[in-house]
SERO-534452 format. One record per residue (C-alpha): z negated, y negated, x negated; residue number from 1. Coordinates in Angstrom, 1 decimal, m for minus. Each point is the difference from the previous one (the first is absolute). Last residue first. Example, Ala and Ser with C-alpha at 12.3 -4.5 7.8 and 13.67 -1.06 7.14 Angstrom:
// residues 2
{c3:m7.1 c2:1.1 c1:m13.7 marfi:2}
{c3:m0.7 c2:3.4 c1:1.4 marfi:1}
// end
This chain:
// residues 340
{c3:m66.6 c2:m141.2 c1:m137.6 marfi:340}
{c3:m3.6 c2:m0.1 c1:m1.2 marfi:339}
{c3:m0.6 c2:m1.3 c1:m3.5 marfi:338}
{c3:m2.8 c2:1.3 c1:m2.0 marfi:337}
{c3:m2.3 c2:m1.6 c1:m2.6 marfi:336}
{c3:m2.0 c2:2.2 c1:m2.3 marfi:335}
{c3:m3.1 c2:m1.0 c1:m1.9 marfi:334}
{c3:m2.0 c2:m3.1 c1:1.0 marfi:333}
{c3:m2.5 c2:m2.5 c1:m1.3 marfi:332}
{c3:2.4 c2:m2.5 c1:m1.7 marfi:331}
{c3:2.6 c2:m0.7 c1:m2.6 marfi:330}
{c3:2.9 c2:m2.0 c1:1.6 marfi:329}
{c3:3.4 c2:1.7 c1:m0.3 marfi:328}
{c3:m0.5 c2:2.2 c1:3.0 marfi:327}
{c3:m0.5 c2:m3.1 c1:2.1 marfi:326}
{c3:3.5 c2:m1.2 c1:m0.7 marfi:325}
{c3:1.5 c2:3.4 c1:0.7 marfi:324}
{c3:m1.8 c2:0.2 c1:3.3 marfi:323}
{c3:1.0 c2:m3.6 c1:1.0 marfi:322}
{c3:3.7 c2:0.9 c1:m0.7 marfi:321}
{c3:m0.5 c2:3.2 c1:2.1 marfi:320}
{c3:m1.3 c2:m1.9 c1:3.1 marfi:319}
{c3:2.8 c2:1.1 c1:2.3 marfi:318}
{c3:m0.6 c2:3.6 c1:m1.2 marfi:317}
{c3:m3.5 c2:m0.1 c1:1.2 marfi:316}
{c3:m3.0 c2:0.0 c1:m2.3 marfi:315}
{c3:m2.7 c2:2.6 c1:m0.5 marfi:314}
{c3:m3.1 c2:m0.5 c1:m2.2 marfi:313}
{c3:m2.4 c2:1.9 c1:m2.2 marfi:312}
{c3:1.0 c2:3.7 c1:m0.1 marfi:311}
{c3:m1.5 c2:1.5 c1:m3.2 marfi:310}
{c3:m3.2 c2:1.1 c1:1.7 marfi:309}
{c3:2.2 c2:2.3 c1:2.1 marfi:308}
{c3:0.6 c2:2.2 c1:m3.0 marfi:307}
{c3:m3.7 c2:0.8 c1:m0.2 marfi:306}
{c3:m0.1 c2:1.1 c1:3.7 marfi:305}
{c3:3.2 c2:1.9 c1:m0.6 marfi:304}
{c3:m1.2 c2:1.9 c1:m2.9 marfi:303}
{c3:m0.2 c2:3.6 c1:1.6 marfi:302}
{c3:2.5 c2:m0.8 c1:2.8 marfi:301}
{c3:2.0 c2:3.1 c1:m0.9 marfi:300}
{c3:3.2 c2:m1.7 c1:1.1 marfi:299}
{c3:m0.7 c2:m2.9 c1:m2.5 marfi:298}
{c3:m0.4 c2:2.6 c1:m2.8 marfi:297}
{c3:3.1 c2:1.8 c1:1.0 marfi:296}
{c3:2.1 c2:m3.2 c1:m0.1 marfi:295}
{c3:m1.5 c2:m1.0 c1:m3.3 marfi:294}
{c3:0.8 c2:3.4 c1:m1.5 marfi:293}
{c3:3.6 c2:m0.2 c1:1.3 marfi:292}
{c3:0.3 c2:m3.4 c1:m1.9 marfi:291}
{c3:m1.3 c2:2.0 c1:m3.0 marfi:290}
{c3:2.8 c2:2.5 c1:0.1 marfi:289}
{c3:2.5 c2:m2.8 c1:0.4 marfi:288}
{c3:m1.2 c2:m1.4 c1:m3.4 marfi:287}
{c3:m1.9 c2:m3.3 c1:0.0 marfi:286}
{c3:0.4 c2:m3.6 c1:m1.0 marfi:285}
{c3:0.2 c2:m0.1 c1:m3.8 marfi:284}
{c3:m2.7 c2:1.4 c1:m2.2 marfi:283}
{c3:m0.6 c2:m0.4 c1:m3.7 marfi:282}
{c3:m2.1 c2:2.4 c1:m1.9 marfi:281}
{c3:m2.3 c2:m0.4 c1:m3.1 marfi:280}
{c3:m1.7 c2:3.1 c1:m1.4 marfi:279}
{c3:m2.8 c2:m0.8 c1:m2.4 marfi:278}
{c3:m0.6 c2:1.7 c1:m3.3 marfi:277}
{c3:m3.2 c2:m1.9 c1:m0.4 marfi:276}
{c3:0.7 c2:m1.2 c1:m3.5 marfi:275}
{c3:3.8 c2:m0.4 c1:0.6 marfi:274}
{c3:m0.2 c2:m1.9 c1:3.2 marfi:273}
{c3:m2.9 c2:m2.0 c1:m1.4 marfi:272}
{c3:2.1 c2:m0.8 c1:m3.1 marfi:271}
{c3:2.9 c2:m0.9 c1:2.4 marfi:270}
{c3:m2.0 c2:m2.8 c1:1.6 marfi:269}
{c3:2.7 c2:m1.1 c1:2.4 marfi:268}
{c3:1.6 c2:m3.4 c1:0.1 marfi:267}
{c3:1.5 c2:m1.1 c1:3.3 marfi:266}
{c3:3.8 c2:m0.5 c1:0.7 marfi:265}
{c3:0.7 c2:m2.6 c1:2.7 marfi:264}
{c3:m0.1 c2:m0.4 c1:3.8 marfi:263}
{c3:m2.1 c2:3.2 c1:0.5 marfi:262}
{c3:0.1 c2:2.2 c1:3.0 marfi:261}
{c3:m3.3 c2:1.9 c1:0.5 marfi:260}
{c3:0.1 c2:3.8 c1:m0.3 marfi:259}
{c3:m0.5 c2:1.0 c1:m3.5 marfi:258}
{c3:m2.1 c2:3.1 c1:0.0 marfi:257}
{c3:m2.2 c2:0.6 c1:m3.0 marfi:256}
{c3:m1.3 c2:3.6 c1:m0.7 marfi:255}
{c3:m3.0 c2:1.2 c1:m1.9 marfi:254}
{c3:m0.1 c2:2.1 c1:m3.2 marfi:253}
{c3:m3.1 c2:m2.0 c1:m1.2 marfi:252}
{c3:m1.0 c2:m2.2 c1:3.0 marfi:251}
{c3:2.0 c2:m2.8 c1:1.5 marfi:250}
{c3:m1.8 c2:m3.2 c1:0.0 marfi:249}
{c3:1.8 c2:m1.7 c1:m2.9 marfi:248}
{c3:3.4 c2:1.1 c1:1.1 marfi:247}
{c3:m0.5 c2:m1.2 c1:3.6 marfi:246}
{c3:m1.8 c2:m3.1 c1:m1.0 marfi:245}
{c3:2.9 c2:m1.3 c1:m2.2 marfi:244}
{c3:2.4 c2:0.6 c1:2.9 marfi:243}
{c3:m2.2 c2:m1.8 c1:2.4 marfi:242}
{c3:m0.5 c2:m2.9 c1:m2.4 marfi:241}
{c3:3.8 c2:m0.5 c1:m0.2 marfi:240}
{c3:0.4 c2:0.2 c1:3.8 marfi:239}
{c3:2.0 c2:2.3 c1:2.2 marfi:238}
{c3:m3.1 c2:0.5 c1:2.1 marfi:237}
{c3:0.5 c2:3.7 c1:0.8 marfi:236}
{c3:m1.1 c2:1.6 c1:m3.2 marfi:235}
{c3:m1.2 c2:3.5 c1:1.0 marfi:234}
{c3:m2.4 c2:1.3 c1:m2.7 marfi:233}
{c3:m0.5 c2:3.8 c1:0.0 marfi:232}
{c3:m2.7 c2:2.1 c1:m1.6 marfi:231}
{c3:m2.2 c2:m3.1 c1:m0.3 marfi:230}
{c3:m2.2 c2:m1.2 c1:m2.9 marfi:229}
{c3:m2.5 c2:1.9 c1:m2.1 marfi:228}
{c3:m2.8 c2:m2.5 c1:m0.3 marfi:227}
{c3:m2.2 c2:1.6 c1:2.5 marfi:226}
{c3:2.8 c2:m0.6 c1:2.6 marfi:225}
{c3:m1.8 c2:m2.3 c1:2.4 marfi:224}
{c3:m2.4 c2:m1.4 c1:m2.7 marfi:223}
{c3:2.9 c2:m0.9 c1:m2.3 marfi:222}
{c3:2.1 c2:m1.5 c1:2.7 marfi:221}
{c3:m3.0 c2:m2.2 c1:1.3 marfi:220}
{c3:m0.8 c2:m1.0 c1:m3.7 marfi:219}
{c3:3.6 c2:m1.2 c1:m0.6 marfi:218}
{c3:0.0 c2:m1.9 c1:3.3 marfi:217}
{c3:m3.3 c2:m1.8 c1:m0.5 marfi:216}
{c3:1.5 c2:m3.4 c1:m0.7 marfi:215}
{c3:2.0 c2:0.2 c1:3.3 marfi:214}
{c3:3.7 c2:m0.6 c1:m0.3 marfi:213}
{c3:1.0 c2:3.7 c1:0.6 marfi:212}
{c3:m1.9 c2:0.2 c1:3.2 marfi:211}
{c3:m1.3 c2:3.4 c1:0.7 marfi:210}
{c3:0.2 c2:2.2 c1:3.1 marfi:209}
{c3:m1.4 c2:3.4 c1:1.0 marfi:208}
{c3:1.7 c2:1.3 c1:3.2 marfi:207}
{c3:m1.8 c2:0.9 c1:3.2 marfi:206}
{c3:2.4 c2:m1.6 c1:2.5 marfi:205}
{c3:m2.3 c2:m2.9 c1:0.4 marfi:204}
{c3:0.2 c2:m0.4 c1:m3.8 marfi:203}
{c3:3.7 c2:m0.3 c1:0.1 marfi:202}
{c3:m0.1 c2:m2.6 c1:2.8 marfi:201}
{c3:m2.5 c2:m2.0 c1:m2.0 marfi:200}
{c3:2.1 c2:0.3 c1:m3.2 marfi:199}
{c3:3.0 c2:m1.3 c1:1.8 marfi:198}
{c3:m1.8 c2:m3.0 c1:1.4 marfi:197}
{c3:m1.7 c2:m1.0 c1:m3.3 marfi:196}
{c3:3.4 c2:0.1 c1:m1.8 marfi:195}
{c3:0.0 c2:0.8 c1:m3.7 marfi:194}
{c3:0.6 c2:3.8 c1:0.3 marfi:193}
{c3:m0.8 c2:3.0 c1:m1.9 marfi:192}
{c3:m0.3 c2:3.0 c1:2.3 marfi:191}
{c3:m2.1 c2:3.2 c1:m1.1 marfi:190}
{c3:0.8 c2:3.4 c1:1.3 marfi:189}
{c3:m2.5 c2:2.8 c1:m0.9 marfi:188}
{c3:0.1 c2:3.7 c1:0.9 marfi:187}
{c3:3.8 c2:m0.1 c1:0.3 marfi:186}
{c3:1.0 c2:2.8 c1:2.5 marfi:185}
{c3:3.4 c2:m0.8 c1:1.4 marfi:184}
{c3:m1.6 c2:m1.9 c1:2.9 marfi:183}
{c3:m1.7 c2:m2.3 c1:m2.6 marfi:182}
{c3:3.4 c2:m0.6 c1:m1.7 marfi:181}
{c3:1.6 c2:m0.6 c1:3.3 marfi:180}
{c3:m2.5 c2:m2.7 c1:1.0 marfi:179}
{c3:0.2 c2:m1.6 c1:m3.5 marfi:178}
{c3:3.7 c2:0.0 c1:0.0 marfi:177}
{c3:0.0 c2:m1.7 c1:3.5 marfi:176}
{c3:m2.4 c2:m2.6 c1:m1.3 marfi:175}
{c3:2.2 c2:m0.8 c1:m3.1 marfi:174}
{c3:3.1 c2:m0.1 c1:2.2 marfi:173}
{c3:m1.5 c2:m2.5 c1:2.5 marfi:172}
{c3:m1.7 c2:m2.2 c1:m2.7 marfi:171}
{c3:m2.9 c2:1.2 c1:m2.0 marfi:170}
{c3:1.3 c2:m0.4 c1:m3.5 marfi:169}
{c3:m0.9 c2:2.3 c1:m2.9 marfi:168}
{c3:m0.9 c2:3.4 c1:1.5 marfi:167}
{c3:m2.2 c2:2.1 c1:m2.2 marfi:166}
{c3:m0.1 c2:3.7 c1:0.6 marfi:165}
{c3:m2.5 c2:2.8 c1:m0.7 marfi:164}
{c3:0.7 c2:3.8 c1:0.0 marfi:163}
{c3:m1.8 c2:2.6 c1:2.3 marfi:162}
{c3:3.3 c2:1.3 c1:1.5 marfi:161}
{c3:2.9 c2:m0.9 c1:m2.3 marfi:160}
{c3:2.1 c2:m3.0 c1:m0.4 marfi:159}
{c3:3.5 c2:1.0 c1:m1.3 marfi:158}
{c3:1.0 c2:m3.7 c1:0.0 marfi:157}
{c3:3.3 c2:0.8 c1:1.7 marfi:156}
{c3:m1.8 c2:1.3 c1:3.1 marfi:155}
{c3:m2.2 c2:m3.1 c1:0.1 marfi:154}
{c3:3.0 c2:m2.3 c1:m0.4 marfi:153}
{c3:2.3 c2:1.8 c1:2.6 marfi:152}
{c3:m2.8 c2:0.2 c1:2.5 marfi:151}
{c3:m0.7 c2:m3.7 c1:m0.4 marfi:150}
{c3:3.7 c2:m1.0 c1:0.3 marfi:149}
{c3:0.3 c2:2.2 c1:3.1 marfi:148}
{c3:m2.9 c2:m1.8 c1:1.5 marfi:147}
{c3:2.1 c2:m3.3 c1:m0.6 marfi:146}
{c3:2.8 c2:1.6 c1:1.8 marfi:145}
{c3:m1.9 c2:1.6 c1:3.0 marfi:144}
{c3:m1.9 c2:m3.3 c1:0.7 marfi:143}
{c3:2.2 c2:m0.8 c1:3.1 marfi:142}
{c3:m1.3 c2:3.3 c1:1.4 marfi:141}
{c3:m3.4 c2:m1.7 c1:0.3 marfi:140}
{c3:1.4 c2:m2.7 c1:2.2 marfi:139}
{c3:1.9 c2:2.8 c1:1.8 marfi:138}
{c3:m3.3 c2:1.6 c1:1.1 marfi:137}
{c3:1.1 c2:3.6 c1:0.3 marfi:136}
{c3:0.4 c2:1.4 c1:3.6 marfi:135}
{c3:3.7 c2:0.7 c1:m0.2 marfi:134}
{c3:m0.5 c2:2.0 c1:m3.2 marfi:133}
{c3:2.1 c2:m0.9 c1:m2.9 marfi:132}
{c3:3.5 c2:1.0 c1:m0.9 marfi:131}
{c3:1.3 c2:m0.4 c1:m3.4 marfi:130}
{c3:3.1 c2:m1.6 c1:m1.6 marfi:129}
{c3:1.2 c2:0.4 c1:m3.5 marfi:128}
{c3:2.8 c2:2.5 c1:0.8 marfi:127}
{c3:1.1 c2:m2.4 c1:2.8 marfi:126}
{c3:0.7 c2:m2.9 c1:m2.4 marfi:125}
{c3:m1.2 c2:m3.1 c1:1.7 marfi:124}
{c3:1.3 c2:m2.7 c1:2.2 marfi:123}
{c3:m2.1 c2:m3.0 c1:1.3 marfi:122}
{c3:m0.3 c2:m1.6 c1:3.3 marfi:121}
{c3:m2.0 c2:m2.9 c1:1.5 marfi:120}
{c3:m0.3 c2:m1.5 c1:m3.5 marfi:119}
{c3:m2.5 c2:m0.3 c1:m2.8 marfi:118}
{c3:0.8 c2:3.6 c1:m1.0 marfi:117}
{c3:2.4 c2:m0.1 c1:m2.9 marfi:116}
{c3:3.5 c2:m0.9 c1:m0.9 marfi:115}
{c3:1.4 c2:1.5 c1:m3.2 marfi:114}
{c3:m0.6 c2:m0.9 c1:m3.7 marfi:113}
{c3:m3.4 c2:m1.7 c1:0.4 marfi:112}
{c3:m1.5 c2:0.7 c1:3.4 marfi:111}
{c3:1.1 c2:3.7 c1:m0.2 marfi:110}
{c3:0.1 c2:1.2 c1:m3.5 marfi:109}
{c3:3.4 c2:1.3 c1:m1.4 marfi:108}
{c3:m0.6 c2:2.5 c1:m2.8 marfi:107}
{c3:3.1 c2:1.0 c1:m2.0 marfi:106}
{c3:m1.6 c2:1.8 c1:m3.1 marfi:105}
{c3:m2.7 c2:1.3 c1:2.3 marfi:104}
{c3:m3.5 c2:m1.0 c1:m1.0 marfi:103}
{c3:m1.6 c2:0.6 c1:3.3 marfi:102}
{c3:2.2 c2:3.2 c1:0.5 marfi:101}
{c3:m2.3 c2:1.7 c1:m2.6 marfi:100}
{c3:0.5 c2:3.6 c1:1.5 marfi:99}
{c3:1.5 c2:1.2 c1:m3.3 marfi:98}
{c3:3.5 c2:0.0 c1:1.4 marfi:97}
{c3:m0.6 c2:m3.7 c1:1.1 marfi:96}
{c3:m0.8 c2:m0.8 c1:m3.6 marfi:95}
{c3:3.0 c2:1.7 c1:m1.4 marfi:94}
{c3:2.5 c2:m1.7 c1:2.4 marfi:93}
{c3:1.2 c2:1.7 c1:3.3 marfi:92}
{c3:m2.3 c2:m1.0 c1:2.9 marfi:91}
{c3:1.5 c2:m3.5 c1:0.0 marfi:90}
{c3:m3.1 c2:m1.8 c1:1.1 marfi:89}
{c3:m0.4 c2:m2.5 c1:2.9 marfi:88}
{c3:m3.3 c2:m1.7 c1:0.5 marfi:87}
{c3:m2.6 c2:m0.5 c1:2.7 marfi:86}
{c3:m1.5 c2:3.4 c1:0.4 marfi:85}
{c3:0.1 c2:0.1 c1:3.8 marfi:84}
{c3:m2.3 c2:m0.2 c1:3.0 marfi:83}
{c3:0.7 c2:1.4 c1:3.5 marfi:82}
{c3:m1.1 c2:m0.2 c1:3.6 marfi:81}
{c3:2.4 c2:2.2 c1:2.0 marfi:80}
{c3:1.8 c2:m1.8 c1:2.9 marfi:79}
{c3:3.3 c2:1.8 c1:m0.7 marfi:78}
{c3:m0.8 c2:3.6 c1:m1.0 marfi:77}
{c3:m0.1 c2:1.3 c1:m3.5 marfi:76}
{c3:0.6 c2:3.2 c1:m2.0 marfi:75}
{c3:3.5 c2:0.4 c1:1.2 marfi:74}
{c3:1.1 c2:m3.3 c1:m1.4 marfi:73}
{c3:m0.3 c2:1.4 c1:m3.6 marfi:72}
{c3:3.6 c2:m0.3 c1:m0.8 marfi:71}
{c3:2.0 c2:m2.7 c1:1.7 marfi:70}
{c3:m0.9 c2:m3.2 c1:1.7 marfi:69}
{c3:m3.3 c2:m1.1 c1:1.6 marfi:68}
{c3:m0.8 c2:m2.6 c1:2.6 marfi:67}
{c3:m3.1 c2:m1.5 c1:1.7 marfi:66}
{c3:m2.9 c2:1.4 c1:m2.1 marfi:65}
{c3:m3.1 c2:m2.1 c1:0.6 marfi:64}
{c3:m1.8 c2:m1.9 c1:m2.7 marfi:63}
{c3:m2.2 c2:m0.1 c1:m3.1 marfi:62}
{c3:0.4 c2:m2.3 c1:m2.9 marfi:61}
{c3:m1.2 c2:m0.8 c1:m3.6 marfi:60}
{c3:3.4 c2:m0.9 c1:m1.6 marfi:59}
{c3:0.6 c2:m3.6 c1:0.8 marfi:58}
{c3:2.5 c2:m2.7 c1:m1.0 marfi:57}
{c3:3.3 c2:m0.8 c1:1.6 marfi:56}
{c3:2.3 c2:m1.0 c1:m2.7 marfi:55}
{c3:2.3 c2:m2.9 c1:m0.9 marfi:54}
{c3:m0.4 c2:0.3 c1:m2.9 marfi:53}
{c3:m0.1 c2:2.9 c1:m2.4 marfi:52}
{c3:m3.2 c2:1.3 c1:m1.8 marfi:51}
{c3:0.4 c2:1.2 c1:m3.5 marfi:50}
{c3:m2.6 c2:m1.7 c1:m2.1 marfi:49}
{c3:m2.5 c2:m0.7 c1:2.9 marfi:48}
{c3:m1.6 c2:m3.4 c1:m0.9 marfi:47}
{c3:2.2 c2:m2.1 c1:2.4 marfi:46}
{c3:m3.0 c2:m1.2 c1:1.9 marfi:45}
{c3:1.1 c2:1.9 c1:3.1 marfi:44}
{c3:0.5 c2:3.2 c1:m1.8 marfi:43}
{c3:m3.3 c2:m0.3 c1:m1.7 marfi:42}
{c3:m1.6 c2:m0.6 c1:3.4 marfi:41}
{c3:1.6 c2:3.1 c1:1.4 marfi:40}
{c3:m1.4 c2:1.8 c1:m3.1 marfi:39}
{c3:m3.5 c2:m1.1 c1:1.0 marfi:38}
{c3:0.5 c2:1.8 c1:3.3 marfi:37}
{c3:0.2 c2:m1.3 c1:3.5 marfi:36}
{c3:m0.3 c2:2.8 c1:2.6 marfi:35}
{c3:2.5 c2:0.8 c1:2.7 marfi:34}
{c3:m0.8 c2:1.0 c1:3.6 marfi:33}
{c3:2.0 c2:1.3 c1:3.0 marfi:32}
{c3:3.5 c2:0.3 c1:m1.5 marfi:31}
{c3:2.7 c2:1.4 c1:2.1 marfi:30}
{c3:1.4 c2:2.6 c1:m2.4 marfi:29}
{c3:3.7 c2:1.0 c1:m0.6 marfi:28}
{c3:0.6 c2:3.2 c1:m1.9 marfi:27}
{c3:2.3 c2:0.8 c1:m2.9 marfi:26}
{c3:1.6 c2:3.3 c1:m1.2 marfi:25}
{c3:3.5 c2:m1.2 c1:0.7 marfi:24}
{c3:0.3 c2:m3.7 c1:0.1 marfi:23}
{c3:m1.8 c2:m2.2 c1:2.5 marfi:22}
{c3:0.8 c2:m3.7 c1:0.8 marfi:21}
{c3:m3.0 c2:m2.3 c1:m0.2 marfi:20}
{c3:m0.5 c2:m2.6 c1:2.8 marfi:19}
{c3:1.9 c2:m3.3 c1:m0.8 marfi:18}
{c3:m2.3 c2:m3.0 c1:m0.8 marfi:17}
{c3:m1.8 c2:m2.6 c1:1.9 marfi:16}
{c3:m2.3 c2:m1.8 c1:m2.4 marfi:15}
{c3:m3.7 c2:m0.6 c1:m0.7 marfi:14}
{c3:m0.4 c2:m1.8 c1:m3.3 marfi:13}
{c3:m1.0 c2:0.7 c1:m3.6 marfi:12}
{c3:0.7 c2:m2.4 c1:m2.9 marfi:11}
{c3:m1.9 c2:0.2 c1:m3.2 marfi:10}
{c3:3.0 c2:1.2 c1:m2.0 marfi:9}
{c3:3.1 c2:0.4 c1:2.2 marfi:8}
{c3:1.0 c2:1.3 c1:3.4 marfi:7}
{c3:m3.1 c2:2.1 c1:0.6 marfi:6}
{c3:0.6 c2:1.1 c1:3.5 marfi:5}
{c3:m2.6 c2:0.7 c1:2.8 marfi:4}
{c3:1.9 c2:1.9 c1:2.7 marfi:3}
{c3:0.8 c2:m0.4 c1:3.6 marfi:2}
{c3:2.8 c2:2.2 c1:1.4 marfi:1}
// end
């Protein structure tokens, strides 16, 4: 089969490789679409601390079931359209027993530790695979994984109906968190983003936006929150200023969610954490329960028009090297898909 293979740091090429061989409890999917994620770029650049080369990247995929082996096969028919939570967890360790399979002690993430979805075929754990309707837009279905991240982050935050949220970083994940937070009942969702393009798209979707490098940023936040700050601050930028802003703009007894990946330790104002009795939570990927939540949210269609705004450009698999090169150039786009 054809597959995009990262052979070493900063080297991704289309290759002919062997089709995956199934073990018990695994399924083979003929990939239809796979999205490029920031973590794929981290792997390509050698910035992922545990990624192993060579590896086929990609974990945001949707496809057609072509083969299944072992337990669970009775729930599916060959030809079903499916998505899958893109990592392998042991199911036995303490985090897994608590339903926190996303921090499994032996986690193997597709596209970093095992081969992923930028290929004609990919294998997944059957117990992490879910059927989607035949009439669902498959490009939208390719967003299941990043939507699951947003569902996980909002649920973990404990955001309640009528509360306020600040999203720091208006990229694809930040925008999806904003959509899910508003859907979950937040009365006010503000997106802090430097990019004029991203702010414009957010405003067209009805979100309030602020530019953190504007001189009037502090006054804007004060006016928006009557000086109280936000119930939940989602730090998605992975930047030093973003972390500082999240702690500073969280209200008394508020919550700070650390979502963006950082390349180095960033200082936190512990006096503010103490004085405001803040709750700080880290998040990693998404628990399987929240992947199910993303599937059900897509099936409901309630946010699909909003989700569709994240789809910017589609490449063919033969052009995957060009797609990865383009994805590393800042520009006016959100999510890039590759069609197999």
